N, C-alpha and C positions, 0 to 999 in steps of 0.2 A: 218804357216799361210801365206796366200797370201793377201798382202795389196797393194791396188792401191790408190795412192795419186794424185788427179787432181788439179794442181796448184803448181808451184815451187817457191812460196814466202816463207818468213821466217817461217810461221806456218807449212806448209807441210814439208819443209826441216828439221826443228828442230824435228818435230815428228818422221820423218824417222830416224834421228840420234839416238834419245833416244831408239826407238824400236829395231833398228839393233844392237846397243851396248848391249842391255839387252838380245836380242833373236836373235843371229846370224843366226839361221836356218830359220828365217822367210824370205820369198821372198817379198821384198819391192820395188815398182817401183813408181817413181815420173814422172808424165807427165806434161810438160810445153809447152805452145804454142809459147813462144819466144825463141830466141837464148840464149845461156849461157852468151854471152858477151854483150847483149843488156843493155844499160845504162839508164834506166828510173829512174827519181828521183834524189835526192841529198843526204841528210843525214837522219839518224834515231837517236833517243835518248833513252838512258837507264839510269835509276837511279842507285845509289849504291845498293839499295835494290834489284833491278832486276838483277844486275851483281852478287850479292851474291847468288841469286837463280840459275843462270846459272852455277856458280862455283860448286854448290852442285850437280846439275843433270848431267853435263857433263864437267868435268874440262878441257878437251882438247878444246872443243868449246870456253869455257871461255878464255883459254889462247890465242887462235887464235884471238878472238875479242879484248881483252885488249892490245895485242901487236900493234894493228892498230888504236886505238881510240884516240880522242882528249878529254881531261878531263877538266872540270871546276867545281868550287865550288860555284860560285857567280851568282846571277841574277841581272841584271841592268835594271832599269826602267827609260827611258828618256821621260820626260813629261814637256812641257812648259819651256824649257831651264833649267830644273833641272835634276840631275842624282842621283838616289838612288841605292846603291850597297849593296846587301843583301847576306850574306854568309851562309855557312852551308848547302848547298843544295845537292851537290854531284851528278853530271850527267856526262855522257860521250856521245860523238857523234861519229858516224861511217858512212862512205859513204855507201849508200844502195847497190850500185853495189859491193863494197868491202865485205859487209856483206854476200851477196848472194854467192860471189866467195868463201869465207871462209867456208860457209855451204856446197857448192858443194864439196870443197876439203875434208871436214870431211865425207860427204856421200860416196864419192868414196873410201876413206880409209877403211870405214867400209863394203863396198860392196853393198851399195844401188844403184839400177839401175836408172840412170837419162836419161830420154827421152825428148829431146828438139824438138821444132818446130813440136809439135804434138797436134792436136785437137782431143779430144775424139769424135769419130763419132757415134759409136754404144754403147750408155750408158747402154742399157739393157744387152748387152753381157758382158760388163765390170763388171756390178753388179753380174751377174750370175757366172762369172769366178773368182770373188774375195770373200774372206772371209770378207773383210772390204774395203769399199770405203770411202776415206776421201775427202770431197769436200771443198777445200780451194782455189777456183778459183775466189776469189776477190769480190769486191762490186757488179759487174754485173754478179754474178755467174750464169752460164748456167745450172748447176745441180739444183740449187735452183729454177730456173725458170721452169725447167721440172716438178718439183713436187711442184709447187707454192700452189696448193690447200691444200697440206698436211702441208708444212712448214708455210704457212700463214705469209709471210713477211709483215712488215709495214715499209714504207720509209717516214721519216719526212725530207723534203727538206728545209733546213734552209735558211733564207732570205739573209744573208750576202754573198758577193762574195769573193772568195779567189783564189790566184794563187801561185803555188809553183815555186820559182826561186832560183837561187844560186848567189854567188859572190866570187871574189877572195879577198875580204876584210877579214883580220884576225880578230878574236874576242877572247877575253879571258873570256867571261861570256855569259850566255844565256841572250840576250838583247831584251827588248821590246822597240820599237821606236814608239812614237805617234806623228803624224804631222798633224796640221790643215792647210787646204788650202782654197782657195776661193770656191772650190767645196764641201768641207766637210772634214771629218777626215779619215786619212789612218793609218793603223797599220802595223808594220813589226815585225813578230816573228822571231828572228834570233839566230843562234848558229853555232859555228865552228864544222865541223865534221872530218876534217883532216887538217894538216898544209896548210894554204893558201887557204882554201875553206870553205865557210859557206853557210848554208841554210837561205833563206829569204822567209818566207811565208807572202805574202801580203794579207791584208784583208780590206774590206770597206763595208759600208752599201749600199743598192740598190740605194737610191737617189743619193748618192755621186758618185757611179759607173756610173750612167747615165749622171749626170751633167758633169763629167770629160770626157765623150765621150768614155769610155773604152769599151762600147758595140760595138763600130765601129772600134776598133784597133785590129791589129794582135799581135802576141807574141812580135815581135821586137819593134813595136810601143809602146805597153804598158810598156815594159821594159825601153825604153828611157824616157817615161813619168814619171815612178816611180823613175828613176835616178834623175829627176828634183825635185820630191817631197822630196826625201831622199838624197839630195846633201851633206848636212852636215854629215849625218850618214855614207854614203858610203865613204866619205873622198877621193874622186878621183878614187875610184874603180868602176868597171862596174857590172851590173847585167847580169847573164847568164840564158838563157832559155833552157828548155828541156821538151817539152810537157807542157809548162807553160800556160795552158788554164784557163781563168777565169771560175769558176763554183761555184755552191752552194753545201755546204756540206750535204750529205745524212746520217742522223742517221737511221741505219737499225736495226730492231729487228725482231725476228722470234718467232712465237708462239710455234713451235717445232724445235728441232735441229736434230732429228734422224728420219729416215725412214728405217725400216728393218735393212740392214747392211750398210746404208749410213749415214754419220754424217757430219754436217757442221762445219767448223773451220775457224777462222780468220774473215776477213771482210765479207765473205759469211754468217757467222753466226750473226755478229753484229759489228757495228762501234762505235767509240768514237772520239769525236772532237779533232782535232790536238792541241788545246790550252792546253790540259793537257798532250800532248806528249805521247799518250798511244797506238797508232795503232799497231806498231810492238811489243811492250811489251805485249799488250793484246793477239796478235796472238800467240806469243811464250809461253805465260802462258797457253793458250788454249791447245797447244801441250803437255805441261807438265801434265795438268789435264787429257787429254785423255790417255796419256801414263800411268799415275798412275791408272786410271780406268781399263785399260787392264791388268795391273800387279795384280790388286786386284781380278779380276773376270776371271774365265776360259772360260766362254761363252761370245761371242761377244755381243749378245743382252743384257745380264746383264751388261756388261762393259759399253755399250753405254748409258743404262738407268742410271747407276751410274754416268757417266760423266755429263750428262745433269742435274741430280738432284744436284750434289755437286758443279758444276761449275756455274750454272745459277745465284746464289745469288751474287757471286763475280763480274760477268760480269755486272749484273744489277746495282750494287753499282758503278762500274767504269763508266758505261753509265750515271747514274744519276749525278755523279760528273762532267762528261764532259758536260752534258746538262746545269747544273748550270753555269759552266764556260763559255760556248759559249753564253749564254744569257747575261752575263756580257759584253762581247765584242759587242753584238748586240745592246746594249743600252748605248753606251759610252756617249751620250749626257746627261744622268742622272748624270754622275760623272765628266764631264768636268769642271764645276765650282768649284770643290773641291780644297782644299789646296793640293799641290803636295804630302805632306807626307801622307795625308789621302787617296789620289788617289792610291799611291803606296801600302799602307796597304790593301786597298780594293782589288787591283789586286792580291796581294799575297794570300789573304784569300778567294777569290771568290768561290772556289769549295768546301769549308768547310773542306778539308783535311789538310790544314795548318791553325793554329789558333794563337791567341795572345800568349799563353804559349809556343807553339811550336816555334814561332819566338823568343820569349824571351830567349829560350835556345840556338838557333842557331845564332841569330843576335841580341844580347842584346843592342847594340848601336842604331840600327834601332828602336827597340821597345821603348827605352828611348826617341827617337825623336817623336814617336807616342804619348807617354804620355804627352810630352811637348806641342805637337800640340793640343791635346784635352783640356788640362788645359788652354792654351792660348785662345781657342775658348770660354771656360766657362768664362774666365775673360772679354774678349772683347765683346762677344755677349750677355752674361747674366748679366754681371756686378758684378760677385763674386770676392772677394779678395782671390784668391787661389795661392798657390805656383806653379809657372810655371818653376822653375829651377829644383826642385826635386819633381815632382808631384806624387800624388797617382795614381794607375791604373784607367782607365776610369770609371769603375762601381762605384767608390767611389766619383766621382765628383758630386757636387750639381746640381740641376736643378730648374727652376722657371716656374710656370704657373700662370699668373696673380699675385695675392698677396700671393700665396702659394709657399713656399720654401721647396724643398725636399733635405734631407741630402745625398742621393745617388740615383742611377738609378735602384735599385732593387725593384720590386713590387710583393706583394702577389696577385696572380691572383684570380679573382672571381671564387669561386667553390661552387656550391650548396651542402649543407650539409644534406638536407632533414631531419632536426632535429627540426624544429619549431613546435610549438603546436598552432593550429588555427592561423597560421601566425605569432605568437609571437616568437622572438628569445629567446633562453634559455641559461642556463649556458654553454651548449656546445659551443654556438657561442661566449660567453665571453672568454672561454678558447682558442678556435680555433683562434680567431682574436687577442686576447691579447697576446698569446704566440708568434705569428709571429711578432707582434709589438715589444715585448721584444727582439726578435731575431735580430732586427736591420733593417728590410726592410724599405726603405724610404717611401713607400706608401702601405697602406693596403686597399684592395678592399673587400667589403662585397660580398656575393653571390648576384645573381639577386634577388632583393627585390621587391615584387609585389605590384602594386598600388591599387589593390582591391582583394576581396576574390576570384572572378571568374577569376582573372588574374594569379592565381597560376599554376605552372606546376603540382605539386602534393600536397596532403594534408599536406606534411611535409615542404613545401616551406615557406620562411620568407616573411613577408609583412610589410607595413608601412601605414596602413589604419585605425588604431584605436589608441586611447590614450594609451592603454596598450602597443602596439607595440612601440609607440614613447618613452614611459618611458624606455622600455627595451633597445632600441637602444641608448638612451642617456647615460645609465649606461655603455655601451660598449665604446662609444666615449669618455666619461670622463676618463675611465681607460686608454685608449690608449694615450690620451693627458697628463695624469698625470704621466705615468710611462715609456714613450718612447719618442724618437725624431721623431717618424713616424707620418705621416698624414693619414687620413682615408677617403675613398671615398665610397659613397653609390651608388650602381648600381641599377637603376630603370628599371623595365621591366614589360611586359605583355606577358603571354605565348601564347595567341591567339590559333591557331589551334593545338598547341602542349601541351595544358593544359588538365586537368582532366585525368592524367595518373598515373601509378604506381610509387612507390619509385624506385630509380635507381637499388637497389639490388633485387627488385622483378620483374624487367623487364623494362629497360629504354625505355621511349617513348611509352610503351604499354598502351592501354586504360584500365581504371578501369573495373573490372568485374561488379561492381554495384556502386551506389552512385555518378554517373557522374553529373557534373554541365554543364550548357550551355557554349559553346565556340564560339568565334568569329574569323573571319579572313577577309583578303581582298576579298577572293573568297571562295566558298564552296568546297574546295579541301582538303580531309583528308590527314594526314601524311602517314599512312599506308593504304592500301586498306581496312583493317578491322578496321581502327580507326574511332572514332566518327567524323561525318561530321560537320564542323563548319558552322555557319550562316554568310552569307555575310553581312558585316557591312553597316548599314544605316548611314545617316548623324546624326541622333539622337544618334546612338551608338558612333560615333566619338566624338560628343560633350561630352558625358558622360566620355569617356576614357580620353579626354583632361583634363576635370575637375579632374579626379582621379590623373593624373600626376601632375597637379598643386598643389592639396592638399598634395600629397606625398612630393613634393618639399618644401612646407612650413613646413611640419613636419620635414624634413631633416635639415632645417635651425635651427629650434628650438632645435634639437638634438645636433647641433654643428658640423656636418660633414664639412670637409674641402673642399670637392669636390663632384660633382655628375657625374654619367655616365648614358646616355640614351642608353638602349640596342636595337640596330637595326640590330641584327645578328641572325644567327642560326635558321632561320625559325620561330621565334616568331612573335608576332602580327605586330610590325612595320616593321620587315624584310619581312613579307609576302606581304606587299605593294611594297617593293623595287624590289623583284625578279620577273622576268617574268614567272618563273616556277610556282609561287603561286598566281600571280595577273592576273586574267583573266577578269578584269572589263572593261566595255565599256564606263564608264563615265569619268569625268575629273580626276579621281584617278587611271586610268589604261592606258595602251598603252605605250607612250614614257617614257623614264627615268624621264624626268621632271615631268610628271604627276604622275608617281609612287612614286616620292619623296614628292609629295605635302602634304600628311597627316603626314608622319614622320617629315617633316620640320615644319609643323604647331604645332605638339606636342613639338618639340624642342624649337621653338620660345616662346611658353607659359612657358616652364620650365625655359628658360633663363631669361625671364622677371620676374619670381617669385624668382629668385636666386640672391644673392648679386653680384654686379658688380665685386668685388675684388676676388670672388671665381670662380675657373675654372669649366668648364663642358667638358667632353669628350663624344665621341660616339663610341660604339663598332659596327663594321660592319663585314659582311662576304665578304671578298675581291674577292672570287670566290665561285660559287656554286658547283664546281667540276662536272658539268653536262652540256652537250651540250644544248645550248639555254638559259643558265642561266647567272648570273653575271660573268664578266671576270675582269682581272686585270685592263684593261683600263676603264671599267665601274667603278671600285672601285676608281680610281683617280677622275673621274667626281663626284661620290657620296661624296668623301671626300671634294672636292672643294665646293660643294653645302653646306655642313654643315659648312665649314669654313666661307663662305660668310654670314652665319647666326650666326657668333661669337662662333663657336665651337673651343675649345683650343687644343684638342688632339684627334687623331684618334687611337682608340684601334683596331688593325688589327687582326682579326681572319678569319676563312674561313668555308664554308660548313655548314652542318647540316640543310640544307634547305629542301632537299628531301631525302627520305629513300634510294633511289637507286643511290646516288652520288658515284663517283669513285675517292676519294681523293688519292693523291700521298704523302704518308707519308715518313718521313726521319728526320734526324737531322735538327732542326730549320726550319721545312718545310714550315712554314708560313712567315718566315722572308723576303723572296724575295718580297712579296706583300707589306710589311711595307716599304722596301727599295724603291720600285717603287713609292708609294704614297709620302713618305718623300722627295724624290729627284726630282720627276716630279711636284708635287703640292707645294713643299716648305712648308710642314706642319709638325708640331711635331707629332710623332707617338709612339705608344707602340706596341711591338711585343710579341707574345706568341706562344707556340706550340713546344713541344719536345725540350725545352731548359733545359739542366740538370746540367750545370756546370758554375762556376764563369769564367772559361776560355772562354766559349761561350758568356757569358754576356759581358765580356771585348771586345771580338772580334766584336760583334754586335755594341756596342756603338762607338768603335774606328773607325770602317769602315763607320759610318754614316748610318747604316741600320735601326736604331731606336734611339729614345731619352731615352725611358724607356723600361725595359725588365721585363716581368711578368713571374714568375715561378709558376706552379701549383703543380703537383705531387711531385717534389723534396721538396717543402715546407711542404707537408703533413707529411713526415717522418723526416724532419729536420727543425724545426722552427728556429733554429739558423744558417741557411744557410749563411746569411750575415756576422755574427760574425766569423764563421769558415773561410770564404773567407778572411776576414780582417786579421785574424791571419796568414793564409797561405802567404799572400802578405806582411805581416809586417806593416799593416796600423793600427795605434793606435787611430786615431781620429774617433772613433765610439762610439755611446752612449751605456752605460751599466748601468743598475740599480745598486745602491750600494749593494743590496742584492747579486748580482752576481759577484762582483769585484774579489773575491778570485778565482772563477772558470775561469774568464777571464785571470787572470795572469797565471794560470796553462796552459790554452789553448795556450797562446802565447809562453810559454816556449817549450811545446811539439811540437807545430806547426813548430817552427824554425828547430828543429831536423828532423821532418818528411819531411819538405820541402827540406832540404839538402839531405836527403836520397833519396827522390823521384827524385830530379834532377840528382843525381848520377846514379840512375837506368835508367833514361831516356837516359843519355849520353852513358851508357854501351849498351843499347838496340838499339841505332842508328846503322844502317848498317855501316860496316867498309868502309873506303875510299879505292877505287880501283885505285887511282892515283899512277902512277909510275914516279919517277924523271927520267930524261934522263939517269943518271948513272945506275939506277935500270933496266931500259929497255934494256940497253946494255949488262947486265950480262947474 
């Protein structure tokens, strides 16, 4: 096979090595525009896991790299004159020029042809003459540009500025330095890559960049300026420049990676932000994936199709983690007021790949300090008498909203059951809500409970608009109060334009085939093109809906509910006023966000006035519509502040479901960043929800200050005792248990202790081996 590789970076060189080692007869040529000894850049980073992969695929390359690397196990976070050192990470640094030289050496040994100072002039001829063309010519890929219409690249230029510098300051840990100046905040991402040499990636936000005058400085001037900013951290050492130009990071994605016999690799294919240290790692793992595809398929076209299909998910996961990470650094102002321990924990867990339990395994002393920090906040800010020396994990800490005390931070999320009869909750609701209360959740939410018959989503939705409904709900509330330590919240709503539809399992949001009832909305905009068209609300309609909400509130108080929530999310009636995608009104209820909030706030005010002062009310919002022209995260902060000014106690942060053609970005805890933004920018209590599946994630969210309460939906459906199981796993004894279940609880705690020890041992064994060599070992 004739393989032409355009671009002599790590991706292309490593692919050439793997292919030539496996198929010596292949003719492989690498074309590189620069000289072999050009020294661009400073260090690159590999984790123990990545090194283990290298060892498996080409032991000789692994040996060459590990003989020349600098190894560290710790991450240090320097913030406001505090230092947190967190072990168990396992990384190595290597000079980028050294890495390239080692890869050159291995290529030559195997017989790969290396052609330097060569620009590919006639790309068409190269494609014709080659069985395979690998385009790994970097971020500004010329080959990608030639076939731009086919590859369809998207470039997201991020707002923060960064510059890649070096120093002769030795470091024994990957260190994050944060420094506040009169201009703003500067960040240094630093690590040693060989003895006496370290990489310093400098980062700052656009406003700070301009206030400091960095937009008018050359390389040398900006280096001298940053030496002043990081005087203490550099400890008398200098910064070194090498093409250290300030620029914005481009996140690159391509709709396609393959065109005929041409395939994109490395940065040409996609980039991931340097804050997760994955650029070179991603490139070399691309090389491995392409190599594996060519080994598995005899035909090039089949191999390239296999490569893109199998590799894309991993790349997109890495890019998503990098996106979440970079956003954390772009919004440091949200986290700057935090306790230094919480700041450090938030930094460590920002990309979701590291969590509370993960850190508990690798850095138990640090996590113990996190537990103490959370407990101290609960004592000092909320007034609870909790143990701050040997505290329980964050999810088991109590919380207060007005006069309502919650035993823990776990919430049963509101989930429509579509099992009511004429709006009346049934035994199904008693068992569903009662079982989760017995299972220990601190707060139990009902499903969206409709304020009138025409407010229902489906004919199976629950309501609270008749005496029979009130009686049925009171029975459930009384059971929860009598048999658990949990509190119960009634979520009030009106379906609006999404009403008069089929049961979920018959076709979610689909209009009824017959028997429809009239529906209302802010504007006559149907949910689906084929959906029933709602009537635009008149002032008389508004008065009637307000009265329905007030009557429902009064009924809720007679039932004994501890808390209310007003549903202003998911495209239902009140949410249809808030989103510009569904509110096309030209009166005082449309146009600006202030106008669009006018009616929802009116409803909230009347509900608040009818509800006892010592009982809290929350509001559920869609923090984004996941659609251009709709609600954004910044809008959500303004919406949350508006409700808080009207005495809302908690923002329940959900997203989307406003329009049928939204484009949500799903993933682990995918809505939590919106909760974090609202909580830390607006200073409000929040509850997050959305693909949160484990106690580990709950602890991570609460400890990092991303939400005060965490709602679980689907995990609770199949595991009513989620909280109790988590308590047993963490060895937390102070959880409520009905006397009928005590024998089972004791057994659970005994088995959980053994299972926990076994799991921790498995996790320790599954961790990548350390690739650190002592000086003596390296000399052998």
